[in-house]
C-alpha positions in Angstrom: -8.7 -2.4 -5.8 -9.4 -1.4 -2.3 -7.0 1.0 -0.6 -5.5 -0.4 2.6 -6.4 1.4 5.8 -5.2 -0.9 8.5 -1.6 -1.0 9.8 0.4 -4.2 10.6 -0.3 -4.0 14.4 -4.0 -3.3 13.8 -4.3 -6.2 11.4 -2.5 -8.6 13.7 -4.7 -7.7 16.6 -7.8 -8.1 14.5 -6.8 -11.6 13.2 -5.8 -12.8 16.7 -9.1 -11.6 18.3 -11.2 -12.9 15.4 -9.5 -16.3 15.6 -10.0 -16.5 19.4 -13.7 -15.6 19.1 -14.2 -18.2 16.4 -12.5 -20.8 18.6 -14.9 -19.9 21.4 -17.9 -20.2 18.9 -16.8 -23.6 17.8 -15.9 -25.1 21.3 -18.4 -23.6 23.8 -22.0 -24.5 23.7 -24.2 -21.4 23.4 -21.2 -19.4 22.1 -22.9 -18.6 18.8 -22.5 -14.9 19.5 -18.7 -15.4 19.0 -19.2 -15.9 15.3 -19.0 -12.1 15.3 -15.2 -12.9 15.2 -15.5 -13.4 11.5 -15.7 -9.6 11.1 -12.3 -8.7 12.6 -10.8 -11.9 11.1 -11.8 -10.9 7.5 -11.0 -7.2 7.9 -7.6 -8.0 9.4 -6.9 -10.5 6.6 -7.7 -8.1 3.8 -6.4 -4.9 5.5 -9.5 -2.9 4.9 -12.1 -1.7 7.4 -15.3 -0.1 5.9 -15.9 1.7 9.3 -12.4 3.2 9.2 -13.1 4.3 5.6 -16.5 5.9 6.6 -14.8 8.0 9.3 -11.6 8.7 7.3 -9.4 6.8 9.8 -6.3 5.0 8.6 -3.6 3.2 10.7 -1.9 2.1 7.5 1.6 3.5 7.1 3.2 3.5 3.7 6.8 2.2 3.9 8.2 4.7 1.5 6.7 7.7 3.2 7.9 6.4 6.5 11.5 6.5 5.3 12.0 2.7 5.2 13.4 1.0 2.2 10.8 -0.8 0.2 11.5 -4.2 -1.2 11.4 -2.8 -4.8 14.1 -0.3 -4.0 16.7 -2.8 -2.8 19.3 -3.7 -5.4 20.2 -7.2 -6.0 23.7 -8.2 -7.0 22.5 -9.1 -10.5 21.3 -5.6 -11.1 24.8 -4.1 -10.6 26.6 -3.4 -13.8 29.9 -5.3 -13.9 32.7 -5.3 -16.3 32.9 -8.6 -18.2 36.4 -10.0 -18.5 36.8 -12.6 -21.2 38.3 -15.9 -20.3 41.3 -17.1 -22.4 
């Protein structure tokens, strides 16, 4: 599995820019250069940039190390031990 190295904001910007460039490529005659938008679109979608990896850059922030509660650490009501009272 590839380690993520792009943060949420970074990924969002890449996807938006990539989609806009593809829109240009598909709608404007002579806009074939805009197919370069596939690169930020793909890297933003998967969350991994090989150039970031080559230079040791990472904008990815692990939720647990940032002090935020992760989804796996939230207790649901069914996880709480409850005393069972028999019905008569």
